[in-house]
C-alpha positions as CSV (number, residue, x, y, z in Angstrom):
1,X,110.6,62.2,106.5
2,X,113.1,65.0,105.7
3,X,114.3,67.4,108.2
4,X,111.9,70.2,109.2
5,X,112.3,73.5,107.3
6,X,111.4,76.9,108.6
7,X,109.6,79.6,106.6
8,X,109.5,82.7,108.7
9,X,106.6,85.1,107.9
10,X,107.6,88.5,107.3
11,X,104.1,89.6,108.3
12,X,105.6,90.0,111.8
13,X,108.7,91.8,110.6
14,X,109.5,95.5,110.9
15,X,108.0,96.8,107.5
16,X,110.1,99.9,107.6
17,X,113.2,97.8,107.1
18,X,112.0,94.6,105.5
19,X,115.1,94.1,103.3
20,X,117.4,94.1,106.4
21,X,114.9,91.8,108.2
22,X,115.0,89.3,105.4
23,X,118.8,89.3,105.3
24,X,118.9,88.7,109.0
25,X,116.5,85.8,108.6
26,X,118.8,84.2,106.0
27,X,121.8,84.7,108.3
28,X,119.8,83.1,111.2
29,X,119.1,79.9,109.2
30,X,115.7,80.3,107.7
31,X,115.0,77.9,104.8
32,X,112.4,80.1,103.0
33,X,110.8,83.6,103.2
34,X,107.1,83.4,103.7
35,X,105.3,86.2,102.1
36,X,101.5,86.7,102.8
37,X,99.7,88.6,100.1
38,X,96.1,89.9,101.1
39,X,93.8,91.9,99.1
40,X,91.2,93.2,101.6
41,X,88.7,91.1,99.6
42,X,89.4,87.4,99.9
43,X,90.6,88.2,103.5
44,X,89.9,91.2,105.7
45,X,93.4,92.7,105.5
46,X,95.7,94.3,103.0
47,X,99.5,93.6,102.8
48,X,102.0,93.9,99.9
49,X,101.8,93.4,96.1
50,X,104.3,92.2,93.5
51,X,106.3,95.5,93.2
52,X,107.4,95.1,96.8
53,X,108.2,91.6,96.4
54,X,110.3,92.5,93.3
55,X,112.3,94.9,95.4
56,X,112.8,92.5,98.2
57,X,114.1,89.9,95.8
58,X,117.4,91.8,95.6
59,X,118.1,91.1,99.4
60,X,118.2,87.4,99.5
61,X,118.7,84.2,97.5
62,X,116.3,82.2,99.8
63,X,113.2,80.9,98.0
64,X,110.2,83.2,98.2
65,X,107.3,81.2,99.6
66,X,104.4,83.4,98.5
67,X,100.9,82.7,99.8
68,X,98.2,84.5,97.7
69,X,95.0,85.4,99.8
70,X,93.6,87.2,96.8
71,X,90.6,86.6,94.5
72,X,90.2,86.0,91.6
73,X,93.7,84.7,91.8
74,X,94.3,83.8,88.3
75,X,94.6,87.4,87.3
76,X,97.6,87.9,89.4
77,X,99.7,84.7,89.1
78,X,102.0,86.1,86.3
79,X,102.6,89.2,88.3
80,X,103.9,87.4,91.4
81,X,105.8,84.9,89.1
82,X,107.5,87.8,87.4
83,X,108.2,89.5,90.8
84,X,110.4,86.6,91.9
85,X,108.1,84.2,93.8
86,X,109.5,80.7,93.9
87,X,106.4,78.9,95.4
88,X,103.0,80.3,94.7
89,X,100.2,79.0,96.9
90,X,96.6,79.6,96.2
91,X,93.2,78.8,97.8
92,X,90.6,76.6,96.1
93,X,87.9,79.2,96.9
94,X,89.9,81.9,94.9
95,X,89.6,80.2,91.5
96,X,86.8,78.8,89.4
97,X,89.2,76.0,88.1
98,X,91.8,74.8,90.5
99,X,93.5,72.5,88.0
100,X,93.8,75.3,85.5
101,X,95.3,77.7,88.1
102,X,97.9,75.1,89.1
103,X,98.8,74.6,85.5
104,X,99.2,78.3,85.1
105,X,101.7,78.5,88.0
106,X,103.5,75.6,86.7
107,X,103.7,77.2,83.2
108,X,105.9,79.9,84.9
109,X,108.3,77.3,86.2
110,X,107.2,77.9,89.8
111,X,106.4,75.4,92.5
112,X,102.7,75.2,93.1
113,X,100.8,75.1,96.5
114,X,97.2,74.8,97.6
115,X,96.1,76.2,100.9
116,X,93.4,74.9,103.1
117,X,91.5,77.3,105.5
118,X,90.4,75.8,108.8
119,X,86.9,75.4,107.5
120,X,88.0,73.9,104.1
121,X,87.9,70.0,103.8
122,X,91.1,68.2,102.9
123,X,89.1,66.6,100.2
124,X,89.5,69.8,98.1
125,X,93.3,69.1,97.7
126,X,93.4,65.3,97.4
127,X,92.5,65.1,93.7
128,X,95.4,67.5,92.8
129,X,98.0,66.1,95.2
130,X,100.1,64.7,92.4
131,X,100.0,68.1,90.5
132,X,101.3,70.3,93.3
133,X,104.4,70.7,95.3
134,X,103.0,71.9,98.6
135,X,99.8,71.8,100.8
136,X,99.6,74.8,103.2
137,X,97.4,74.0,106.1
138,X,96.1,77.2,107.8
139,X,95.9,76.6,111.5
140,X,94.2,80.0,112.0
141,X,91.6,81.9,109.9
142,X,93.8,83.9,107.5
143,X,93.8,87.6,107.6
144,X,95.9,88.6,110.6
145,X,99.0,87.6,112.5
146,X,99.1,86.8,116.1
147,X,96.0,84.4,116.3
148,X,95.6,81.3,118.4
149,X,96.5,77.9,116.9
150,X,93.5,75.7,116.0
151,X,94.6,72.3,117.2
152,X,91.9,70.4,115.1
153,X,93.7,71.3,111.9
154,X,96.4,68.8,112.7
155,X,93.9,66.1,111.6
156,X,94.3,67.4,108.1
157,X,98.0,67.1,108.4
158,X,97.7,63.4,109.5
159,X,95.4,62.5,106.6
160,X,97.7,64.3,104.1
161,X,100.8,62.6,105.5
162,X,99.3,59.3,105.2
163,X,98.1,59.8,101.6
164,X,101.4,61.4,100.4
165,X,103.4,58.6,102.0
166,X,101.1,55.7,100.7
167,X,101.4,57.1,97.1
168,X,105.1,57.9,97.4
169,X,104.5,61.6,96.4
170,X,107.0,64.4,96.9
171,X,104.4,66.8,97.9
172,X,105.3,68.8,101.1
173,X,103.1,69.7,103.9
174,X,103.3,73.2,105.4
175,X,101.4,74.7,108.4
176,X,100.8,78.3,109.3
177,X,99.1,80.1,112.0
178,X,99.8,80.6,115.6
179,X,102.9,78.4,115.6
180,X,104.9,78.4,118.8
181,X,107.5,76.2,120.5
182,X,104.8,74.0,122.0
183,X,102.5,73.3,119.1
184,X,105.3,73.0,116.6
185,X,106.1,69.8,118.3
186,X,102.6,68.6,117.8
187,X,102.7,69.7,114.0
188,X,106.0,67.8,113.5
189,X,104.5,64.6,115.1
190,X,101.4,65.0,112.9
191,X,103.8,65.0,109.8
192,X,104.5,68.4,108.6
193,X,107.6,69.3,106.5
194,X,107.6,73.1,106.8
195,X,106.7,75.3,109.7
196,X,105.6,79.0,109.1
197,X,106.0,81.2,112.0
198,X,106.0,85.0,112.5
199,X,105.4,86.2,116.0
200,X,107.4,83.4,117.7
201,X,110.5,83.9,115.5
202,X,110.5,87.7,115.8
203,X,109.4,88.2,119.4
204,X,110.5,85.2,121.6
205,X,113.8,85.2,123.4
206,X,114.3,88.8,122.9
207,X,114.0,88.5,119.1
208,X,116.9,86.1,118.8
209,X,116.1,85.0,115.3
210,X,118.7,82.2,115.1
211,X,117.7,80.7,118.5
212,X,114.0,80.8,117.7
213,X,114.4,79.2,114.2
214,X,116.6,76.4,115.7
215,X,114.1,75.7,118.6
216,X,111.3,75.4,116.1
217,X,113.4,73.1,113.8
218,X,114.4,70.7,116.6
219,X,110.8,70.4,118.0
């Protein structure tokens, strides 16, 4: 398995200086920048849209890992692709045709991901594993940062790891929600490739981004 990658969630950053925060994350060793997009409809919160992402694109060359928690998602894929997203991750519940939505993302030469909420069965993603680059396992119910990690979601990681390895696929497994230094070890053991973390990276050890990213990477 490849070395663990870290995708810091800017949901926990200081929104008054997001560009600077992203530059600091790149300098501290982040592998991606995780951007949560919420519409107040699919999830009970509102964050940022494509115009903000387009502005942030000027601050870093790191890949933008954009998690769309919006519905109907097809109406907005082009907007986020044009704004500078490198990975576009969607939810099965946010589209009437998951295969069609994945193809739409790929048509813009973007990497495609599918996210599974804690209550969504892993069976939703198994038929499209060969088509996608990423499965994002939500280890909290999406909508707000700072929630407690749901340990039972690790079973989905184990199932996916076995399936991906047995079929020799390159699909990566990402996990997001309540990730800290303790449960990150559990997630790595279960078979994830990418850890998303917000609160832990920005708040622990006096906000020492480099130290916190390194601690998460090494498990």
